[in-house]
C-alpha positions in Angstrom: 29.4 -11.9 20.9 29.5 -9.0 18.4 25.9 -9.7 17.4 24.8 -9.7 21.0 26.5 -6.4 21.8 25.0 -4.7 18.7 21.5 -5.9 19.3 21.6 -4.8 22.9 22.8 -1.4 21.8 19.9 -1.2 19.2 17.4 -2.0 21.9 18.8 0.7 24.1 18.8 3.2 21.2 15.0 2.7 20.7 14.4 3.2 24.4 12.8 -0.2 25.2 13.4 -0.5 28.9 12.9 -4.2 29.8 14.3 -3.7 33.2 12.7 -5.5 36.1 9.1 -5.0 34.9 8.4 -2.0 37.2 6.0 0.5 35.7 6.5 4.3 35.9 3.4 6.5 36.2 3.5 7.0 32.4 3.7 3.3 31.9 0.6 2.8 33.9 -1.5 4.5 31.3 -3.6 1.3 30.9 -5.2 2.0 34.3 -7.2 4.8 32.8 -8.5 3.1 29.7 -12.1 2.0 29.2 -12.6 -1.7 28.6 -13.1 -1.2 24.8 -9.7 0.4 24.5 -8.0 -1.9 26.9 -9.1 -4.9 24.9 -8.2 -3.1 21.6 -4.6 -2.6 22.7 -4.2 -6.4 22.6 -5.4 -6.8 19.0 -3.5 -6.8 15.7 -5.5 -7.1 12.6 -5.2 -7.4 8.8 -7.4 -6.6 5.9 -7.7 -7.4 2.2 -6.9 -5.1 -0.7 -4.6 -2.1 -1.0 -6.8 0.4 1.0 -7.7 0.1 4.6 -11.5 -0.4 5.0 -13.5 2.3 6.9 -14.3 -0.1 9.7 -10.7 -0.9 10.3 -9.8 2.8 10.3 -12.6 3.4 12.8 -11.1 0.7 15.1 -7.8 2.6 15.0 -9.4 6.0 15.6 -11.3 4.6 18.6 -8.3 3.0 20.2 -9.5 -0.5 19.4 -6.4 -1.8 17.6 -2.7 -1.7 18.6 -1.5 -2.4 15.1 -1.9 -3.8 11.7 -0.4 -6.8 9.9 0.2 -6.4 6.1 0.2 -9.2 3.6 1.4 -9.5 0.0 -2.1 -8.6 -1.2 -1.9 -5.2 0.6 1.4 -4.3 -1.0 1.3 -3.0 -4.6 4.5 -1.0 -5.0 6.8 1.1 -2.9 5.1 4.5 -3.4 1.7 3.0 -2.8 2.9 1.0 0.2 4.4 4.2 1.8 1.1 6.0 1.3 -0.8 3.1 2.8 1.3 3.0 5.9 1.4 6.8 6.2 -2.4 6.8 6.1 -2.7 4.3 8.9 -0.2 6.1 11.1 -1.8 9.5 10.5 -5.2 8.4 11.7 -6.1 10.3 14.9 -6.2 8.3 18.1 -7.5 8.9 21.6 -5.3 10.5 24.3 -2.8 8.1 25.7 -2.9 5.9 22.6 -1.2 8.2 20.1 2.0 6.3 19.9 2.9 4.8 16.5 0.9 1.8 15.5 2.7 -1.5 15.3 2.8 -2.1 11.5 4.1 -5.6 10.9 4.8 -8.1 8.2 6.3 -11.6 7.8 9.6 -10.8 6.1 11.6 -13.9 6.8 13.2 -14.4 3.4 12.9 -17.5 1.1 9.3 -18.7 0.9 7.9 -16.3 3.5 8.3 -12.8 2.3 5.5 -10.2 1.9 7.5 -7.4 0.4 9.7 -7.8 -2.7 13.4 -7.3 -2.1 15.6 -8.0 0.9 16.3 -10.4 2.6 17.5 -12.1 -0.6 18.3 -15.4 1.2 16.3 -17.9 3.0 16.9 -18.6 6.7 18.6 -21.9 5.8 21.0 -20.0 3.5 21.7 -17.4 6.1 22.4 -20.1 8.7 24.8 -21.9 6.3 26.7 -18.6 5.5 27.1 -17.6 9.1 26.5 -14.7 11.5 28.1 -11.9 9.5 26.1 -12.7 6.4 22.9 -13.1 8.4 23.4 -9.7 10.0 23.9 -8.0 6.6 20.7 -9.6 5.4 18.9 -8.2 8.5 20.2 -4.8 7.8 19.0 -4.9 4.2 15.6 -6.3 5.3 15.3 -3.4 7.8 16.0 -0.8 5.1 13.5 -2.5 2.8 10.8 -2.5 5.5 11.4 0.9 6.9 11.4 2.3 3.4 7.7 1.7 3.3 7.1 2.4 7.0 6.8 -1.2 8.3 8.3 -1.1 11.8 7.9 -4.8 13.0 9.3 -7.9 11.2 7.6 -11.1 12.3 11.0 -12.8 12.0 13.4 -14.5 12.6 12.4 -18.1 13.0 14.3 -19.4 16.0 13.0 -23.0 15.7 15.7 -25.7 15.6 15.0 -27.2 12.2 15.1 -30.9 12.8 15.4 -33.1 9.7 11.9 -34.2 8.4 10.2 -31.2 10.1 8.3 -28.6 8.2 10.6 -25.8 9.2 13.6 -27.7 7.7 11.8 -28.8 4.6 10.7 -25.2 3.8 14.1 -23.7 4.6 12.6 -21.4 7.3 15.1 -22.5 9.9 18.6 -21.2 10.4 20.0 -24.6 11.3 19.6 -28.0 12.8 21.4 -27.3 16.1 20.5 -24.8 18.8 24.0 -23.4 18.6 23.7 -22.6 14.9 20.3 -21.0 15.3 21.4 -19.0 18.3 24.3 -17.6 16.4 22.9 -16.8 13.0 19.2 -16.0 13.7 20.1 -13.6 16.5 22.6 -12.0 14.0 19.7 -11.4 11.6 17.7 -9.9 14.4 20.7 -7.7 15.2 20.6 -6.4 11.6 16.9 -5.7 11.8 17.3 -3.8 15.0 20.3 -1.8 13.7 18.0 -0.6 11.0 15.2 0.5 13.3 12.9 -2.5 12.8 11.7 -4.6 15.7 12.5 -8.3 15.4 10.1 -11.0 16.6 11.5 -14.4 17.6 9.2 -17.3 16.7 7.6 -19.9 17.3 8.1 -20.3 21.1 8.8 -22.8 22.7 10.0 -24.2 19.3 8.3 -25.6 16.2 11.2 -27.3 14.7 10.0 -30.8 15.4 6.5 -30.3 13.9 5.8 -32.3 10.8 3.2 -29.8 9.4 2.3 -26.1 9.2 0.0 -24.9 11.9 -1.7 -22.7 9.3 -3.1 -25.8 7.7 -3.6 -28.4 10.5 -3.3 -28.8 14.2 0.2 -29.9 15.3 1.6 -31.7 18.3 5.2 -31.5 19.4 5.8 -34.6 21.4 9.2 -33.7 22.9 10.0 -34.1 26.5 10.1 -31.0 28.7 13.9 -31.5 29.2 14.5 -31.5 25.5 12.3 -28.4 24.8 14.1 -26.5 27.5 17.7 -27.5 26.7 17.4 -27.5 22.9 14.4 -25.7 21.5 14.3 -22.8 24.0 18.0 -22.2 23.8 17.9 -19.7 20.9 15.2 -17.8 22.7 17.4 -17.5 25.8 20.0 -15.9 23.6 17.6 -13.5 21.9 16.2 -12.4 25.3 19.6 -12.0 26.8 20.6 -9.4 24.2 17.4 -7.4 24.4 15.0 -9.0 22.0 11.6 -7.2 22.5 9.0 -9.5 20.8 8.3 -13.2 20.8 5.6 -15.1 18.9 4.0 -18.1 20.7 3.3 -21.2 18.7 -0.2 -22.5 18.2 1.0 -26.1 18.3 0.3 -28.3 21.3 3.2 -29.3 23.6 1.8 -32.2 25.8 4.9 -32.0 28.0 3.5 -28.7 29.3 -0.2 -28.6 28.4 -3.1 -30.0 26.4 -3.7 -26.5 25.0 -1.9 -24.7 22.1 1.2 -22.9 23.5 -0.4 -19.4 23.1 -3.3 -20.5 25.2 -1.3 -22.4 27.9 -0.4 -20.4 31.0 2.3 -23.0 31.7 4.1 -21.8 28.5 3.0 -18.2 27.9 3.6 -17.2 31.5 5.4 -20.1 33.2 8.1 -20.8 30.7 8.4 -17.6 28.8 8.2 -15.1 31.6 8.8 -16.8 35.0 11.4 -19.3 33.9 13.2 -17.4 31.1 12.6 -13.9 32.4 11.2 -12.4 29.2 9.8 -8.9 29.8 9.0 -7.8 26.3 5.8 -8.2 24.3 4.4 -11.7 23.3 2.1 -12.2 20.3 0.1 -15.2 19.1 0.5 -16.8 15.8 -2.6 -16.3 13.6 -5.7 -17.1 15.5 -7.8 -18.0 12.5 -5.5 -20.8 11.6 -6.5 -24.5 11.3 -4.3 -25.2 14.3 -6.9 -23.5 16.6 -10.1 -24.0 14.6 -11.2 -26.8 16.9 -10.7 -24.7 20.0 -14.1 -23.0 19.7 -13.6 -20.1 17.3 -11.7 -16.8 17.5 -13.5 -15.3 20.4 -12.7 -18.3 22.6 -9.2 -18.3 21.3 -8.7 -14.7 22.1 -10.0 -15.2 25.7 -7.8 -18.2 26.2 -4.7 -16.4 24.9 -5.4 -13.3 27.0 -6.0 -15.4 30.1 -2.7 -17.3 29.5 -0.8 -14.1 29.5 -0.1 -13.7 25.8 0.0 -9.9 25.1 -1.0 -9.4 21.5 -3.7 -11.4 19.7 -3.1 -11.7 15.9 -5.9 -11.9 13.4 -5.7 -11.7 9.6 -9.2 -10.3 9.3 -10.2 -7.1 11.2 -13.8 -8.3 11.3 -12.8 -11.4 13.3 -10.6 -9.2 15.5 -13.5 -6.9 16.2 -15.6 -9.9 17.3 -12.8 -11.1 19.5 -12.4 -7.6 21.0 -16.1 -7.6 22.0 -15.6 -10.9 23.7 -12.7 -9.6 25.7 -14.6 -6.5 26.7 -17.5 -8.6 28.0 -15.1 -10.8 30.0 -13.4 -7.7 31.5 -16.7 -6.2 32.5 -18.0 -9.4 34.0 -14.7 -10.2 35.8 -14.0 -13.4 33.8 -10.6 -11.8 32.9 -8.7 -10.0 35.6 -8.1 -6.3 34.9 -4.7 -6.2 36.6 -3.1 -8.8 34.4 -4.8 -7.2 31.4 -3.3 -3.9 32.2 0.2 -5.4 32.6 0.0 -6.7 29.0 -1.3 -3.4 27.6 1.4 -1.4 29.4 4.0 -3.6 27.8 2.4 -3.0 24.4 2.2 0.8 24.9 5.8 0.9 26.1 6.9 -0.9 22.9 4.9 1.5 20.7 6.4 4.5 22.4 9.8 3.2 21.5 9.1 3.0 17.7 10.7 5.6 15.5 8.3 8.3 14.4 8.0 9.4 10.8 
């Protein structure tokens, strides 16, 4: 319970009010945004190289991006990395959208680590060592990330790592039982939050039974609904209960709920995540250029489906693809194919989270 108390305190310290979902006048800022900016505040995008392209910077200046994801290819050394993030954060943005950008990276430890340095252990090693060790690794990872200005870690993995599954084989999971994952993965999140970095639980509703990586091929998780709820969703319930603010939705298909990938399935993105488990933070897709969604009709259709399902942030590795998806969202908003009210709820959650980020 120590981890839970500390994580909750960290969430309070950053001012992220999850509450009952009510929106104050300030939190209703999305109501005044034009469609281009409303769509943009649901987009996260990446780029290649160690300098942000002019077109990406224009998207930020015009309010057409909520944040940026950084990869190993963008990061060339601590001094250069600090300058890169500072340049992104210093770009002028329209009134109402001047909160810090969400600058994020996958810093799980082990095989998945964009920045050199902490965490020095894989998730499997952290799970084996226990909650105290996991929390220390989270604290160290936060210091590493904050040292270059990254404010969101797309970690920890909360998937229950079943034997034979890709999460277990790659040591990305904290354990093979829901209890072990709940204890040690949330402790890692506690450490991140104590260091001022937002943690992101992934991949809801659980990818631990998948045999392959959704980056490379479409995946089906053929578990019954009762198992997904009692086992795979259990670590997420713990994360939410102690104030976890971000959750990444899987792009695998869960036939027990829907024939669509989880991030595109209202039964999961809204029904399970929000209505059943009561999550009031920000949800984000896994990468929408991945092989898992390539047969779904391209990035524009994927963006529309995820937005319609209730997933807040749409993640793209390439800003040019994100821009095309943004144009599709704008068209759908203007023609009534996507409801503005639900769109505004998502954007308000994103803006509330951005307001809570440390400045400078």
